[in-house]
C-alpha positions in Angstrom: 0.4 -19.2 2.4 2.7 -16.2 2.9 1.6 -14.3 6.0 1.5 -10.5 5.5 4.1 -8.6 7.5 2.8 -6.4 10.3 2.5 -2.7 9.5 5.5 -0.6 10.5 4.4 2.4 12.4 7.7 3.9 13.5 10.8 5.0 11.5 13.1 3.3 14.1 11.4 -0.1 13.3 12.0 0.2 9.6 14.7 -2.2 8.3 17.5 -1.0 6.0 16.0 -3.2 3.2 12.5 -1.6 3.5 14.0 1.9 3.9 15.7 1.3 0.5 12.4 0.0 -1.0 10.5 3.1 0.3 13.3 5.5 -0.9 13.2 3.8 -4.4 9.5 4.3 -4.6 9.5 7.9 -3.3 11.5 9.3 -6.1 10.7 11.0 -9.4 13.6 9.1 -11.0 14.7 11.0 -14.1 11.8 13.4 -14.0 12.1 16.9 -12.7 8.4 17.3 -11.7 5.3 15.2 -10.8 3.4 14.0 -13.8 0.2 11.9 -14.3 2.3 9.1 -15.8 4.6 9.0 -12.7 1.5 9.0 -10.4 0.0 6.1 -12.3 3.4 4.2 -12.0 3.4 5.0 -8.3 0.0 3.4 -7.8 1.2 0.2 -9.4 4.5 0.1 -7.6 2.9 0.5 -4.2 1.1 -2.8 -4.7 4.5 -4.5 -5.1 5.8 -3.2 -1.8 6.0 -5.4 1.3 2.7 -5.3 3.2 4.4 -3.5 6.2 4.9 -0.4 4.0 1.3 -0.5 2.8 -1.9 0.8 4.4 -2.9 -1.9 7.0 -5.5 -4.3 5.6 -6.2 -5.7 9.0 -9.7 -4.6 10.1 -8.7 -4.1 13.8 -5.8 -1.9 12.8 -8.0 0.1 10.5 -10.5 0.7 13.3 -7.6 1.6 15.7 -6.3 4.2 13.2 -9.8 5.9 13.2 -10.0 6.3 16.9 -9.9 9.9 18.2 -6.6 9.5 20.0 -4.9 7.7 17.1 -1.7 9.4 15.8 -2.0 11.9 13.0 -1.9 10.2 9.6 -0.3 11.4 6.4 -2.2 13.5 3.8 -2.0 11.3 0.7 -3.2 11.8 -2.9 -5.3 9.1 -4.6 -2.1 7.5 -6.2 -0.4 7.2 -2.8 -3.5 6.3 -0.7 -2.4 2.7 -0.2 0.9 3.7 1.4 1.4 3.2 5.2 0.0 6.6 6.4 1.6 6.7 9.9 5.1 6.0 8.6 4.8 8.5 5.8 3.6 11.2 8.2 6.4 10.5 10.6 8.9 10.9 7.7 7.2 14.2 6.7 7.4 15.6 10.2 11.1 14.7 10.4 11.6 16.6 7.1 9.6 19.6 8.4 11.7 19.6 11.6 15.0 19.5 9.6 13.8 22.6 7.7 12.6 24.5 10.7 13.1 24.0 14.4 16.4 22.2 14.0 17.9 25.3 12.3 17.0 27.6 15.2 20.5 28.2 16.4 21.7 29.1 12.9 18.6 31.3 12.3 19.7 33.3 15.3 23.1 34.1 13.9 23.1 37.3 11.8 26.8 36.9 10.9 26.9 33.5 9.2 29.7 33.1 6.6 28.3 33.6 3.1 28.4 29.9 2.3 26.4 28.9 5.4 23.9 31.8 4.8 23.3 30.4 1.3 22.9 26.9 2.8 20.4 28.2 5.3 18.4 30.0 2.6 18.3 26.8 0.5 17.1 24.6 3.4 14.5 27.1 4.4 13.4 27.0 0.8 12.3 23.4 1.1 9.4 24.7 3.2 7.9 26.2 0.1 6.9 22.7 -1.0 4.1 22.8 1.7 3.4 26.5 2.1 2.0 29.0 -0.5 4.7 31.3 -1.7 3.5 34.4 0.2 3.3 32.3 3.5 6.8 30.9 2.9 8.2 34.3 2.1 6.6 35.8 5.2 7.8 33.0 7.5 11.4 33.3 6.3 11.5 37.0 5.4 12.3 36.2 1.8 12.1 38.9 -0.9 9.1 38.4 -3.2 11.3 38.6 -6.3 13.2 35.5 -5.2 12.1 32.2 -6.7 10.8 29.4 -4.6 9.7 25.8 -5.2 6.3 25.0 -6.4 3.9 24.1 -3.6 2.6 20.5 -3.9 -1.1 20.9 -4.5 -3.2 19.1 -2.0 -0.2 18.6 0.2 0.4 14.8 -0.5 3.2 14.0 1.9 4.5 11.1 -0.3 4.7 13.5 -3.3 6.6 16.1 -1.2 9.0 13.4 0.0 9.5 12.2 -3.6 10.5 15.7 -4.8 13.0 16.0 -1.9 14.3 12.4 -2.6 15.1 13.3 -6.2 16.8 16.7 -5.6 20.6 16.3 -5.2 21.1 19.7 -3.6 18.3 19.2 -1.0 19.8 15.8 -0.1 23.3 17.2 0.2 22.0 20.0 2.4 19.8 17.8 4.6 22.6 15.3 5.2 25.1 18.0 6.1 22.6 19.7 8.4 21.8 16.5 10.3 25.4 15.5 10.7 26.6 19.0 11.4 24.3 19.4 14.4 24.6 15.9 15.8 25.8 16.0 19.4 28.0 13.5 21.3 26.1 10.7 23.0 23.1 11.2 20.8 22.1 8.7 18.1 22.2 9.3 14.4 19.3 11.6 13.4 16.2 9.5 12.5 15.6 11.1 9.1 19.2 10.3 7.9 18.3 6.7 7.1 16.0 7.6 4.2 18.2 10.5 3.1 21.2 8.2 2.8 19.0 5.7 0.9 17.9 8.4 -1.5 21.5 9.6 -2.0 22.5 6.0 -2.8 19.6 5.7 -5.3 20.6 8.8 -7.3 23.6 7.1 -8.8 25.7 10.2 -7.8 26.2 9.2 -4.2 30.0 9.8 -4.1 29.8 13.3 -5.4 26.8 14.2 -3.2 28.4 12.8 0.0 31.7 14.6 -0.8 30.0 18.0 -1.1 27.9 17.2 1.9 30.9 16.3 4.1 32.6 19.6 3.2 29.4 21.5 4.2 28.9 19.4 7.4 32.4 20.5 8.6 31.6 24.1 8.1 28.2 23.8 9.9 29.8 21.9 12.8 32.6 24.5 13.2 30.1 27.4 13.1 27.9 25.8 15.7 30.9 25.2 18.0 32.0 28.8 17.6 28.5 30.0 18.5 28.5 27.7 21.5 31.9 29.1 22.6 30.6 32.6 22.2 27.5 31.8 24.4 29.7 30.4 27.1 31.9 33.4 27.1 28.9 35.7 27.3 27.6 33.8 30.2 30.9 34.0 32.0 31.0 37.8 31.3 27.6 38.2 32.8 28.7 36.2 35.9 31.7 38.5 36.2 29.5 41.6 35.9 30.8 42.5 32.4 27.7 43.6 30.4 27.6 43.9 26.7 25.1 46.6 25.8 24.6 44.9 22.4 22.9 42.0 24.1 19.2 42.7 25.1 18.5 42.5 28.9 16.0 39.7 28.3 18.6 37.6 26.5 21.2 38.3 29.2 18.8 37.1 32.0 17.9 33.9 30.2 21.6 33.2 29.5 22.4 33.6 33.1 19.7 31.2 34.3 20.1 28.5 31.7 22.7 26.1 30.3 20.2 24.8 27.8 22.5 25.1 24.8 25.0 22.7 26.4 22.3 20.1 26.9 20.3 18.3 24.3 17.0 20.0 23.4 13.8 17.9 23.6 13.6 17.9 19.8 17.1 16.5 19.8 16.5 13.9 22.4 13.5 12.8 20.4 16.1 11.0 18.2 16.8 8.6 21.0 15.6 5.0 20.7 12.1 4.5 22.0 11.2 8.2 22.1 9.3 7.9 18.8 6.9 5.5 20.6 6.4 7.9 23.5 3.2 9.7 22.8 4.1 12.8 24.9 7.5 13.1 23.3 6.0 12.9 19.9 3.4 15.5 20.7 6.1 17.8 22.1 8.2 17.3 18.9 5.2 18.1 16.7 4.4 21.1 18.9 8.0 22.4 18.5 7.6 22.5 14.7 4.2 24.3 15.0 5.7 26.8 17.5 8.5 27.6 15.0 6.1 28.3 12.2 3.6 30.4 14.3 6.6 32.2 15.8 7.8 33.0 12.2 4.4 34.4 11.3 4.3 36.4 14.4 7.7 38.1 13.9 7.0 38.8 10.3 3.7 40.5 11.3 5.6 42.6 13.9 8.0 43.7 11.2 5.2 44.5 8.9 6.8 42.1 6.5 3.7 40.4 5.1 1.1 41.6 2.8 -1.7 38.9 2.9 -0.2 36.4 5.3 -2.3 37.5 8.2 -5.4 36.1 6.4 -4.2 32.9 4.7 -6.7 30.6 2.9 -6.8 27.0 4.1 -5.2 25.7 0.9 -2.2 28.0 1.5 -1.0 25.9 4.4 -0.3 22.2 4.6 -3.1 20.4 6.5 -0.6 19.1 9.2 0.0 22.8 10.3 -3.2 24.4 9.0 -5.3 24.4 12.2 -2.6 26.0 14.4 -1.5 28.5 11.8 -5.0 29.6 10.7 -6.0 30.1 14.4 -2.9 32.3 14.9 -4.2 35.9 14.8 -1.6 38.1 13.2 
């Protein structure tokens, strides 16, 4: 009798072969949108996956996953309900981070070259898969005449990942962003393993990687220039040269801290074993929530939003709903 493989809870424990199988499943294939036919095929395909990628059938594991302190599980539709919920949720959080908190430095630069400004707008746009259009526009100060992606109704994280895994431009941008921000002495970003597997599965891998490599070089160079500018500003402050264009608050924090030369906690979360550290994972999740609530706060201050201060629960993905609904604009 073939013994079922133990459930994989962490991305770092996922083998290349199983990453490939998951990437092949989480794809719309030739389709451009989610259909009932695709959902029906998904349900059947999940039953063919290795047991480690499926929802645990072991009764003790099931009980453990229902305990109050058990990690957050993925929101899944009925077609995807038999997928491994912890693994899917960790992939969804990685995607959210790549489209939010990991772009913070670039967000702060009002003088990005046109090509990088367009890239930033596109990668911000991925957030519209899990936020209602008016919340997304409010978060990222996007004009209401600009188009955005269709929000995935119900917020199924497997459906969201499948849309991303089929979109060549999103894959190109995500790969470039991850490689363009990667620091020395830090491992390869955790989300890259499934992005690479998706790219391979498109049948257009060479073209996507080529475009992605070009964009990555631009991102890396831009980040380096920004770092050089911050170092110079810090040196100027030490030497008593004050730039009136830099607010006093920013000058003080620059003088005290060398944080931009060091890896941020959301970056060190990529290190081996960190995913299994409950505190590190909570901090990582918290940093994404802080980014989103901060975005709502600043858009409220700018008087940017219309209805965003009173969102309905279904306007916000369940993973972020509680924090963002309790935020009082």
